[in-house]
N, C-alpha and C positions, 0 to 999 in steps of 0.2 A: 336497657329498658325492661327486659324480662326480670333481671335481678332486682331492679328498683321496685317494680310492681310486686314481686314476691316478698320483698322486705316489708313493704307497707302492709300487705295482707297478713304477714306473719306477726305483726305487732298486735293484731287483734285476733285472738283465738276463735271468737265467734265468726268473724269474717272468713277465717281460714276453713272452718268447718262448712260454711255455706259454699265457698268456692269449690271445695272438694266434692261436695254433694252435687253441685251443678255440673261439674266436669264429669263426674262418674255417671250421672244420669244421661248426659249427652252421649258419652262413649257407649253405655249400655244400649241406648236406643239405636245407635248406628250398627252395633254388632247384632242386635236383635233383628233389625230390618235385613241385614245381610244374610242371616241364617234362613229367613223365610223366603227370600227372593233370589239369591245367588247360588250358583253351583258350589259344590264342596271345595274345589280347587281355588275358586275365587275367594271363598270365605277364608281359607287358610292364608291367602295372599293379603287380604284385608287385615286379618288379625296380626300377622307378622309385620305388616306395614305400620300398624298402630304402635306396636311395641318398639319398632325401630325409631319412629318419630319421637316417642316419649324418651327413649334412651338418648337420642341425639341431643335433644334440647336440655336434658338434665346432666348429661356427661359428654359435652362436645369433644374434650380432649381424648377420652377413651374411644369415642366413636371414630375420630380421625385415625387412631391407631388401627382400628379394625378395618376401616375403609382402605388404608394404604396396604394392609396385608392382603385384602381380598382382591385388589385391583390386578395385581400380577397373576393371580390364580384364574380370574375370569377370562383373561386372554387365552389361557390354555384350554378353556372349556367350550370352545366354539362348536364342538361336535355334539353338544347336548341338544337334543331335539326339543321342540315346543316353543311357542311364543304366547305372549299376552298382549292383546290389542295390536297384533302385528309386530310387536317388539320382541327381540330376543333377550336373553338374560343379561348380556353386557350392556345393551341399550337401556334396559330397564334400570340397571344399576347406575349407569351414568346419569340418566334423567332424574332418578330419585335423589342422588347425592347433590346434583345441581340445584334442584328445587329446595332441598333442606338448607344447603349452604347459602342460597340466595336469600331465603327468609331470615336466617340467622345474621347474615351480613347487614340487612336492612335494620333489623331490630337492635343490633349491637353496633350501629354505625359509629358511635362515639369512640369505640375501641380502635378504629382504624383512621381517625381523622388526622393523625400525624404521619401516616405511612407514606414514604417517598413515592410509591407507585400510584397513589390515589389520583393526583392531578392528571396523569395520562390515562388512567383506567376509565374515568368518567366520560371523556369524549369517545373513547373506544366503544363503550357500551351504548352510547347514544347513536353513533353511526351504525352499530350492529343491529339495534332495534329498527332503525330506518331501513336497513338492507333486508331485514326479515319481513317487514311489511311489503316490500317490493317483490317478494318471492311468492309465486302462485301456489307452490306445493307446500302446504302447511307442515306436513310430516318431516320433509327434508329440511325445512327451515328451522324447526325446533331442534332437530338433530344437530345441525351445524351450529346453532346458537349454543347448545349445551357443550359441544366440542370446543368452542372458542372461549366460553366464559367460565366454565367449571374449574379449569386449572388455576385461573387467576383468583377466583373466589376462595379456593382452597388455600392459596398463598396468604391471603388476608386473614383467614381464620386461624391458620397455624401461627402466624405472627402474633395475633391477638390473644389466643387462648393458651399457647404453650409458654407461659411466663416462667415456669420452673425449669431450671437448667437441666435437671435430671430427666424431665419429660421430653425435652427437645432431643437430647442425646439418645433416649430410649427410642424415639421415633426413627431416627437414622439407623439405629441398630436393628430395629424390626424390619425396615426396608432392606437392609443388607442380608438379613437371615432369610427373608421370604424369597429373595432373588436366587437362593440356592436351588429352589424347586425347578424353575425353568431351565437352569443350567444342567441339573441332573436329568431332566427329561430329554434335553438335547443330546447329552452324552449317551443316554440309553438308545436313542434313535441312531446315533452314529455307530454304536457297537452292533446294532442289529441290522446294519446294512441299508439304511434308508437312502444313502447317497447313490446307490446303484439303481434305484428305481425313480429318482427325480432328477430331471435334467432341464437346464435353461440356458439358452445362448451358447450351446456347445460345452457346458460345464455340468458335471454331476455335482449337485449341491445338497447341503444339509438344511432341511426345512424345520427340523426339530418338532416341537409340539404345537407349532403355529400353523394357521391356515394360509398366512401370507408370508412370503420369504423375507420381504423388507421388514415386516414386524419382528421377525426372528433376528435378523442381522442387527437392527438398531437397538433391540433390547439387550442383545449380547454386548453391544458397544457401551450402553449405559452401565451394565453390570461390570464390565471391564474397568470403566472409569472409577466406579465405587471401589473396586478391588485394589486399584493402584493407590488410592488414598489410604486404605487400611494397611496395605503392605508397607508404605513409607511412614505411616503414623505409628505402628507398633514398634516399640524399642527392641534393640537387639538382645536385651536381657530377658526377653520372652520368646525364645526361639520357636517353640511349638505353635504359639499363636501366629507368629510371623510366617511360619511355614504354611499354616492353614490359609492365611490371607493370600500368600503367593500362589498356592494351588487353586484357590478360588478365582484369582485373576487369570491364571494361565488357562484354566478350563474354559472360562468365558471367552477369552481371546481366541482360543483354538476353535470354538464353535463359530465365532464371528468370521474367522478366516475361511472356514469351509462353506460359509454361505456365499463367498466371493462377492459380497455387496460392497461396492467401492465407497458408497456414502458412509457406511459404518466405519470402514478403515480410515477414511479421511477425518471423520469426527473424532476417532480415538487419537489420531496423531495430533489434531488441533488441541484436544484436551491436554494430552501429555506435555506438549511443547509449552503451552501457556501456563499450565499449573506448575510445572517444574521451574519455569522462569520467574514467576511472581513469588513463589515460595522460597526462592533463593537456593534451590538444589541444582546448582550449575553442573556439578559433576555427573549427577543422574541424567541431566539433559543432554550432555555431550555423549554419554554412554548410550542413551536411547537413540540419538541421531546416528551414531556410528552403527548400531545394530540395525537400524532401519535401512541404511544405505547398503550394508552387506547383504541383508535379507532380500532386498529388491534385486540386487545384482546377481544373486544366486538363484532367484526364482523366476523361471520363464513365465509362469502363470501371472505373477504380479506385473511383470513387464508388459504382458499382453493386455491385462486389465486396465492399465493406466497409460497405454500408449496414446490415448486421445489427448492427454495433456501436452504432448510434444507435437501432435499433428495440428493443434490449434494454430501454431505459429508457422505452419508450412504454407507455401504459396503455390505448390504443385497441384493445380486444379485438375490436371489430367488423371491423377490417381486418387484424388481426395474430394469428396463432397462434404464440406464442413457442416451442412445442415444435418448430417447423420451422426455427428459427433455426440458422444455421451448418450448413446442409444436413442438418438433423435432429439435430445434436449436442446441443442444449439438452434436447430431450425424451429422447434416448437416455441422456444422463448422469443426468438426474433419475430416470427410470424404473428404470434398472439399479441405481442406488444404493439406491433404496427396496427393490428386490427382494433386494439383497445383505444388507440389514439384517434381512430376514425369516429368514435362515438361523440355525442354532444357533450359540452363541457360539464353539464350537471352529472351525467353518468360517469365521466372521468373523475369528478371530484368526490362523489358519493359511492362509486362502484355500481355494478350492474344489478346487485342483489344477491342474496345467498343462493348458492347453487348454480348461478348463471355463468360461471367462469368457462364452462364448456362451450358457450357460444363463440368464444374467441379461438378455440382450438380445433373445432370440428372440421374445418376445411383443410387442415394440414394433414397430409397423409404421413404417418409415421408408424413405427413398430407397435405403438400402444393402441392405435385406432381400431384394429380388428379385434384385439383382445377385450377392449372395453366398449365395443359396439358403438363407437363414435363419441361416447361420453368421456372425453379425454381431459384430465386435469393437467395443469402446466408443469407438473413435477418440480415445483418450487413452492414452498410454503409462503414465501413472501409475495411471489407473483399471484398466487391464488388469493391471498388476503387482499391485495390491492385490487385485483379484478372484481372481487365480490363487494368490498367495503370502501375502496378508494384509498388515496394516499394518506388521508387523515388517520385512518385506523392503522395503516402500516407504520406511520411515524409514531403513533401512540404506543404500539406494541414494541417497536425498537427502543423507545424511550424507557419503557419498563425494563427491558433487558439491559439497557445502559445503567439503570439504577442498581441492578444486581451487581454489575461490575464495579460501580462506584463505591457501593457500601461494602463489597468484599474487600476492596483495597483499603477502605477505612479500617476495617477489622484487622487487616494485616499491620497497618501502621500503628494501631493502638498497642499491640504487643502486650496486652494485659493478661491474656490467657492463651496458652499454647494451643489448646483445642480450637478456640474461636479463630485465632489467626490462621491455623491450618485449614479450617473449614471455609474461611473467607477466600483463601487461595483456591480451594477446591471449586467453589462456586464461580470464581472468575474463569477457571479452566473449563468448567462445564458450560458456561455461557458461550465461550469460544466454540465449543463442540456444537451447541445448539444453533449458533449463527451459521457455522459452516455447513451443517447438514440441512438446515431449513432453507438455505439459499439455493441448494442444488437438488432438493428432493422433498418428499412429504415426510416430515419428521416430527418436530416438537409442537407443531400447531395442529396438523391434521390427524396425527396419531395421538389419541387422547391419553393413553397410558403414559407415554413419554412426557406429555405436557403435565400430567398430574405430578409425576415424580420430580420433574425439573422445578416447577413452581412451588411444590410442597417443600422441597429442600431449600429453595430460595426463602420461603417463609421462615424456616429454621434460622437461616443466616440473618435475616432482618431482626428476628427476635433476639438473637445473640447480640447484635449491635445495640439494640435498645436496652438490653440488660446491662451491657458494659457502660453505656452512657448514664443510665440511672444509678448505677453503682458509684460511678465517679461523682455524680451530683450529691450523693449522700455522704461522701467522705468529707471530714472537716478540712477547711482550707487553712493554709499556713502550716508552720511546724507543729508537729504533734507534741502534746505535753508529755514530759518524761515521767513515768511512774515513780512513786515514792521510793520503792525499793531499789531503783536503778539510779537515783540522783546521786551525784558525787558528794562525798563527805569531806569536810575540810581536813587537811593533814594534821595529825596529832604530833606534838613535839616528842622527841626521844626522852625517855625517862632519865637518862644520864645527863641531859642538858638542863634539868630542872633542879635547882639546889635543894628544895625541900623534899624531893623525891629520893635523895641519896640515903643509903642506910646510915644509921648512927655510928659514929666512931671512925668514919672515913674522912 
């Protein structure tokens, strides 16, 4: 829509001059009013916001590259003081990108009309808006709305605007490079003895540069998954690059291990198993499973952390209270779901509203209750989504994740491009990681950074698929014509077999 309007205006130079004059006058008026009425800091914010908006709508691909680079860094800047309208820097960044992406999505809707996730996205947004209207706290409602919808909007925009193969692969490379920074920050804190000063549940843990331990663990999980892909992707003929990728993966995995976050370890195992399986790397899969078994057998810490898996199947009620399994998750899930089913059918179908999931968990005493002052989330992305938005939204979200798997497998089956096939397998494995972690913790839905990167990379995969399909459609059907210089020439008779070609006198 914007491009069509711009093209029509550009056909008439006089109209273009008038449009520029009107826009410039309006912008100058806004900036002039801000100078006379607003504080200096707010004026700077207004000016920067104006420049960002102009840059975003004129260069959406480059803007996305910048946004993905900044997102991982903002997670590390939680300690920076100061707020604007009660919002910290990360909340402002998320809200601004959500607003810009939403406007561009609506204006350029024709670009996404064939996207496979669109049929599930529409009911998801409808139910989300209904749930927001049922939330009495406007601020928290807007925050949860942005958290849920911004990653999906980014996926659609990446698929739509990253039409060039080089730009898509540049985006993934930038994500990989930026992730070096949080890993290096975590290694710095490890070497400076952070673990000796931070303890949780009887373990000294590595918090890294994050405010929340689970944020750290799950980010290291995501970085490890990316590193595995690069390690197996780089050929053996490039030993230095492959060694760098292996070191990248090993450092991220080590930081994940020292967080002792079970969710992150389970997610990494889920990714590795499915990725290696669908990509046909059976030998790597068997080697990884063997290493995992040996590692757990030799690590008392891992045995202690995952003993709940075996206790679930125990019937010895004298020594076990199953409601406490998984740091209280078992009892939290069962009690909150029973409470959810007691509500009227309308609340069950549409959810209780944004932010009201805590109504189902506040009566259950568990290890989280005291720490969160009664505002306890279910510690499952899928349950939180269903309690707030109802089963329609949950099924819509799962349908979009299913489409990621489906089209990842389609890319693998095409086998037209090695990079595309490998990336399709990577996204199938990453979806398995997202499903496993979201089912048992707050992961790729409630942690916005993880959601951005998962759905942004999914956007790259969908763009790769459409690129391959469009390339196939442009190729001529039937046998290709043989070029003139390669057409076979009829055999020439031997000169000795032609009488008139013999020399005279023979």
